[in-house]
C-alpha positions as a Markdown table, in Angstrom:
| # | Residue | x | y | z |
|---|---|---|---|---|
| 1 | Met | -69.1 | 0.6 | 6.8 |
| 2 | Ala | -69.0 | 3.7 | 9.1 |
| 3 | Lys | -71.9 | 4.4 | 11.3 |
| 4 | His | -72.6 | 7.7 | 13.2 |
| 5 | Thr | -75.2 | 7.8 | 15.9 |
| 6 | Gln | -76.3 | 11.1 | 17.3 |
| 7 | Val | -78.3 | 11.6 | 20.5 |
| 8 | Ile | -80.3 | 14.8 | 20.7 |
| 9 | Leu | -81.7 | 15.7 | 24.1 |
| 10 | Ile | -85.2 | 17.2 | 24.1 |
| 11 | Asp | -86.1 | 19.7 | 26.9 |
| 12 | Asp | -88.7 | 18.0 | 29.0 |
| 13 | Leu | -90.4 | 21.3 | 29.8 |
| 14 | Asp | -90.7 | 23.1 | 26.5 |
| 15 | Gly | -89.8 | 20.6 | 23.9 |
| 16 | Gly | -86.8 | 22.5 | 22.6 |
| 17 | Glu | -83.2 | 21.2 | 22.4 |
| 18 | Ala | -81.8 | 20.3 | 25.8 |
| 19 | Asn | -78.1 | 20.7 | 26.8 |
| 20 | Glu | -77.9 | 18.6 | 29.9 |
| 21 | Thr | -79.6 | 16.1 | 32.1 |
| 22 | Val | -80.2 | 17.5 | 35.6 |
| 23 | Thr | -80.6 | 15.0 | 38.5 |
| 24 | Phe | -82.2 | 16.1 | 41.8 |
| 25 | Ala | -83.9 | 14.5 | 44.7 |
| 26 | Ile | -86.7 | 15.3 | 47.1 |
| 27 | Asp | -88.5 | 13.2 | 49.7 |
| 28 | Gly | -86.2 | 10.3 | 49.1 |
| 29 | Thr | -86.9 | 10.1 | 45.4 |
| 30 | Ser | -84.3 | 10.9 | 42.7 |
| 31 | Tyr | -85.4 | 12.6 | 39.4 |
| 32 | Glu | -83.8 | 13.3 | 36.1 |
| 33 | Ile | -84.9 | 15.9 | 33.7 |
| 34 | Asp | -83.4 | 17.0 | 30.3 |
| 35 | Leu | -83.2 | 20.8 | 30.2 |
| 36 | Ser | -81.8 | 23.6 | 28.1 |
| 37 | Asp | -79.2 | 25.9 | 29.7 |
| 38 | Gly | -81.9 | 28.5 | 30.4 |
| 39 | Asn | -84.4 | 26.0 | 32.0 |
| 40 | Ala | -81.6 | 24.4 | 34.0 |
| 41 | Lys | -80.6 | 27.8 | 35.3 |
| 42 | Arg | -84.2 | 28.5 | 36.3 |
| 43 | Leu | -84.5 | 25.2 | 38.2 |
| 44 | Arg | -81.2 | 25.9 | 40.1 |
| 45 | Glu | -82.3 | 29.4 | 40.9 |
| 46 | Ala | -85.7 | 28.2 | 42.1 |
| 47 | Leu | -84.0 | 25.6 | 44.4 |
| 48 | Ser | -81.2 | 27.9 | 45.5 |
| 49 | Pro | -82.9 | 29.4 | 48.7 |
| 50 | Phe | -83.8 | 25.9 | 49.8 |
| 51 | Val | -80.4 | 24.4 | 49.1 |
| 52 | Ser | -78.5 | 27.2 | 50.8 |
| 53 | Ser | -80.6 | 26.7 | 54.0 |
| 54 | Ala | -80.5 | 22.9 | 53.9 |
| 55 | Arg | -77.9 | 20.5 | 55.3 |
| 56 | Arg | -76.4 | 17.8 | 53.2 |
| 57 | Ala | -77.8 | 14.3 | 53.8 |
| 58 | Asp | -74.9 | 11.8 | 53.7 |
| 59 | Ser | -76.8 | 8.8 | 55.0 |
| 60 | Gly | -77.0 | 7.1 | 51.6 |
| 61 | Gln | -80.4 | 8.5 | 50.8 |
| 62 | Ala | -81.2 | 9.8 | 47.3 |
| 63 | Arg | -79.1 | 12.8 | 46.6 |
| 64 | Gly | -79.1 | 15.2 | 43.7 |
| 65 | Arg | -76.0 | 16.0 | 41.6 |
| 66 | Arg | -74.9 | 18.5 | 39.0 |
| 67 | Arg | -73.4 | 17.9 | 35.6 |
| 68 | Gly | -71.4 | 14.7 | 35.9 |
| 69 | Ala | -70.4 | 15.1 | 39.5 |
| 70 | Gly | -70.1 | 11.6 | 41.1 |
| 71 | Gly | -72.5 | 10.5 | 43.7 |
| 72 | Gly | -74.0 | 7.1 | 44.0 |
| 73 | Gly | -75.0 | 4.5 | 41.4 |
| 74 | Gln | -74.3 | 5.1 | 37.8 |
| 75 | Arg | -71.8 | 7.8 | 36.9 |
| 76 | Ala | -72.8 | 10.5 | 34.5 |
| 77 | Met | -71.5 | 9.9 | 31.0 |
| 78 | Thr | -71.0 | 12.0 | 28.0 |
| 79 | Arg | -73.7 | 12.1 | 25.2 |
| 80 | Glu | -71.2 | 10.4 | 22.9 |
| 81 | Lys | -70.6 | 7.6 | 25.4 |
| 82 | Ser | -74.4 | 7.2 | 25.9 |
| 83 | Ala | -75.0 | 7.1 | 22.2 |
| 84 | Glu | -72.2 | 4.5 | 21.8 |
| 85 | Ile | -73.7 | 2.3 | 24.5 |
| 86 | Arg | -77.2 | 2.6 | 23.0 |
| 87 | Ala | -76.0 | 1.7 | 19.5 |
| 88 | Trp | -74.1 | -1.3 | 20.9 |
| 89 | Ala | -77.1 | -2.4 | 23.0 |
| 90 | Lys | -79.5 | -2.3 | 20.0 |
| 91 | Ala | -77.0 | -4.1 | 17.8 |
| 92 | His | -76.7 | -6.9 | 20.4 |
| 93 | Gly | -80.5 | -7.2 | 21.0 |
| 94 | His | -80.7 | -5.4 | 24.4 |
| 95 | Pro | -83.8 | -3.3 | 24.9 |
| 96 | Val | -82.8 | 0.3 | 25.4 |
| 97 | Ser | -84.8 | 3.6 | 25.2 |
| 98 | Glu | -83.9 | 6.5 | 22.9 |
| 99 | Arg | -83.3 | 8.8 | 25.9 |
| 100 | Gly | -83.0 | 8.8 | 29.6 |
| 101 | Arg | -81.0 | 6.6 | 31.9 |
| 102 | Ile | -79.4 | 3.5 | 30.5 |
| 103 | Ala | -80.0 | 0.4 | 32.7 |
| 104 | Ala | -76.9 | -0.5 | 34.8 |
| 105 | Ser | -77.0 | -4.0 | 33.5 |
| 106 | Ile | -76.7 | -2.8 | 29.9 |
| 107 | Val | -73.8 | -0.5 | 30.8 |
| 108 | Gln | -72.1 | -3.4 | 32.6 |
| 109 | Ala | -72.7 | -5.7 | 29.6 |
| 110 | Tyr | -71.2 | -3.0 | 27.3 |
| 111 | Glu | -68.2 | -2.6 | 29.6 |
| 112 | Asp | -67.7 | -6.3 | 29.8 |
| 113 | Ala | -67.7 | -6.6 | 26.0 |
| 114 | His | -65.1 | -3.9 | 25.7 |
């Protein structure tokens, strides 16, 4: 039996459909937010004057990243890969949320099984 799982991101600001998850950091805390292209652009434009005047912190502290660029812990993954891991986790009794970051232990368990 074929099974198709689809993950639809919801924009955390306006409730519409989101196109990407944006990760950023401030005061040592990293944040993730699901945004439409327009809202992601607005966020980047709002932060632009600060980013252009700032220096990069390479001391291992929390850092932001853009669309799948590497940088620290868990690598960004495609929506399809996330959906595949979530479906596998649910089928194998692992607790996993419908959206947001997937726990590294679940990703590792998935990778170990494949």
